[in-house]
N, C-alpha and C positions, 0 to 999 in steps of 0.2 A: 564513375564520379568522377572521373580524372578531370583537373584543372575548373573544379566547382567547390568551390568555399560554402561549405554549410555553415550558417549563423544558427548558432545555440544560445538562449537564455536561461539560466539558472537563478529564480528569484527564492532566496533563503539560503544561507552559508553554512548553516548548523552543521548538527551532526549529520543529519541524513543528506542535505543538501551537499556537503563538502564530499560525501561519498559517491553521489550523481558526478560531482566534478570529477573524480577519480575516475570513475567507470567511463565517461565520455571522453577524456584524454588519451583512453587507450584505444580510440576507434580509428581506423586506418586511413579515413579520409583529413581532408584539411579543413579544420575547423577555427571558427572565429567565435570564441566562448566569451560570453559576458557574463560575470557573477553579480547578484546584486545582493546586498543585504544592509539595513541603517547602523547595523553593529558591526565595528571595528574589529571586537574581540571575534566574531564570526568568518569576517574576510579573512582575517590573520588564520583562524585556523583553517580556511578551506587553501589560502597561499602554503601554510605548512605541508597540508596532505598532498596538495599538488605536485609538490616538488618530491614526494616518495614516489612519484610513478612515471616511468619513460614514456614519452610521449608516442603514440601511435602512427604520429604523422609529424616529422621534424620541424614542419610550417604551421602547424596548429597554433595559435595564440589564446592567449586568457588576458582579459579584462576586468578589475575588479572595480564595483560602483557602490555608492550609499544609495542611489536612487535610479529608479525605472529609466532607461531613456525615450526620449520623447520622439514621435515620428520616424521609427526604425521599423526595419522589416526582419523578422526572424522565420526560420524554416520550423525551430523547435523550441518550445519553452518549457521548461520545468517548473512547477511552483511548489517549495516545499518548505513554505513557512508555516507558520504554526496556524492551528484550524481558527482561531479565533478573530483573524486579520486577513484570513484567506480570501474571503469574497471580495473586500474593499481592493485588495493587491489586485486580485482578477478583472475586475472592473477598471481598475487605473490603467492596468495593462492594454486589456481590449479596446478601450477609448484611445490610447496614446499609441498603438503600435499595432503593424499588423504581422499576423503568423501564421502559418498553415496547420502545425500541430501542436497540441497544448498535452500535458501531461500533470495529473494533480497528485499529489501525497494524501494519504488517508492520514485521520478523520478530512475529510473533505472540506466540508464546513458543520457548523454547531446547531443550526436551524435551519426548517424544512424550506422556510421563506427564501433563504440562500441560494439552495438548489436551483428553484424555480427560477429566479432571476438572473440568473447565470445560464440558464438553459434557454433562456429566450435571447440573451447577447449572444452566444454562442451561434445560434443558429442564425440570429441576424447579419452576423459577421463572417457565416461560413466558416469555422474554426471547428475541425475535429478534435474530439476531445477522449482521454482516457486516463483511469483512475489506475495508481500504481500497487496492485494487489499482485504480485507478480506469481504467485506459486502456481495458478496455471500455467506459467512458462516454463516452471522447473521438469526436467527430463524425468525424474524420477515420476513425479506426480503423473505427469503423462503417459508413463509408461503403464502405471497401475490402470490408469483411467479405460487404454487399450483393453484390458482384461476383464472390466466390467459388464456383467448382464444387466442391463436395466430392466428386464423382467423379473428379477430378483432385488427384494431391497437392499439398499446401501445405508448400512449403518457404521457412521463415522463418530468418532470422540475424540476431544480436543483435552487435553488432560497436563498438570504440572503445577510449579510454583511460580510465581513473580515473574510471569510473562508479558503482563500488561495486556489485562483482560479487557478494559475499557475501549482503549485505543486499537488493541491488536484481533479483537474478534471478527472485525468486519474481513480481513484477510480470509479467516476459516470457513466463513458466510460465504465469500465468493467462491473458495476452493470447491465446497460440496457442492455449490450451485454450477459448477463446471463441471463435475465427476457425475452428478446427474443431469447434465445436458436441460436444464432449466434455469429460470430466473425469477421463479416466486417462491416465497419459502411464508412460514408462521412462525412467531415466538410463542410458543405454547405454554411455558412455563419458567418462572424464575425462580432462583431461590439464593438471592445476591446476600452478602455478609453486611451485617449494621455498621460496620467498622469501614471507614473508607479512608482514602490515604491522599496526601499531596502528590501529584506527580513530579518524577525528577524533570519533569521540562517544565516548569513553573508552578508558581504557588496559586496560580489563578487555574489550575487543571487538577483533574483529580482521577486517582485509579480505585479498582474496585476487586473483588473477589468474589467467588461464590459460584453457581452454576446457572446454566440457562440450555433449554432445550429448543431445538429448531425443527420445524418438520415440513415437510415435501409430499402429499400423499402417502405412500407407503415407504419412504425413506426418511432418514432421519439424523441429526447431528445434536448431539452433547456437548457442551463446552463448560469448562470447568478451571477453574485458577484457585490456588491457595497462597497465601502469604509467607514465604519463606527465607530466608536468607540466601540459600543456595536458589539459582534460576534452575528449571527445567522445562522441556516441551516435547508432549508426546502426539502423535496423530496415529489414530488408527482407525482402518479402512477395512469394514468386512463385507463381504458380497458373496452368497452363496457359501462354498467351503473354502474360500479364499480370504485371508486376514492377514493383511499388511500393517505392521507397528514401525513406526518411524521413531527414532529419538533424535531430533532435531538438532540438539545441541552437543551429542556426540556423533552424529553424522552417522548412524547405522540403522538398516533397516532389517528386520527379523520377519519373514515371510511364511507363514503359516498354509500350505497347500493340500488338504486332503488330510491332514496330519504329519505330513512331510514340513520340516522346519529347515529354514535355511536364512543364516546370517549373514551380511556383506555390510561393506562399506559403499557409502554412498555422499553424491556431492549435494549439497546445500550451499548453493551461490550466493555471496553477499552482492550486496548493491553493486559495489564498486566492480565489480565482474559482471553486471547487467545492463547498466546503460550505454556502455558502448554498443552493444548489441541490440537495444533498443532502438538506438539512432538507425541504426541499418533497417529495423524493419517499419519504421515509421516511413522513410524516406522509399522503403520497396512496398509501400502499401499494405504490410504483412503482418501488423501490429496483433500481437496476442493476449495483450492487456484488455482487461473489461472494459466497455466505452462509458464514457461518462453517464450517460443517460440510463443505463441498466444499474450502474453503482448509484446513482444518486436514488433510484427506487430501493435500492437493498439497506441503503444506509437510513433512511427515514424509519422504518419500525424499529430499529437497534437504537438508535438514538433518543425514540421514542420512551422506549423501556427503560434505557440507562438514566435520563433526564428525570423519568418519574421516580425512580430509585432515589436519586441525588437530593431531588427536591423533598424527600419524606425524609432524608436522613440531615439536610440542612436545614431543616423545617422553614422553607422559605420556597415561592412558586418561581421557577427557574424558565426565564425566557429564552433561552439556547441551554444545550449540552456542553456543559465546561470541561469537555475531553480533547485531547490533538495527540 
């Protein structure tokens, strides 16, 4: 990629957007990065966090703006706004700029119609798109997948407390489908708590707790979350005589293979460790993230289930699922 300047656009400069920026500027290619957010506070946060990172290429430049530039061409765009305005932002982007690759943060959108409308525009504009559910790219999960025998049931459990069940369950559904090499699932049961919470990401978003069961033929996934002061997250994957339990927060793997138990430290990367590599994978046409089309299909039953629960608790029919 010598003598080529990659043009990167990051829309949404808040908590996750600023981490994408940190990761991007570690990339060794010369980048021209444009960061967009209507919030001056978010732009300030991104500027601060960018200064904490050494540039991967001394010629990389960063520009901060409050509006999406018009009539520009970008190699890669990452959309990390909140889910409630992401569809509008995406339509404005695709109508005003040209781009090759588009990566969405999750939850992508809050209603089925947005997925369908954006899908049509992406196809019309010939834009390749993915959704940032990165656990399928983590080396630890790729190593576990290599040892899975799909002739035997895969039983996966996600447990812990205060890990953001509403906004993050899609991550684990995506990981489950990656491990079993399929893209279909059913939500067979849910037992959500009647007590809901306003999300830390804004007063118009909610968080939930409780449990939910997912199935694909003989394979199963149980997702559960309790509300406590401390945050914890455990992922257990059982297949045949092998059981792996990952404590993601403390970065520990316990492997039980035929009764032989081993414990070791593992790498659970931050987003700021991933985006630089994501840029390389996109320009080399080797992106390992889930495609937009598959993730869109996976979002729909999850959003429907959570929206139905929130509608009952809030005692009003919701037109979209207020999570992000």
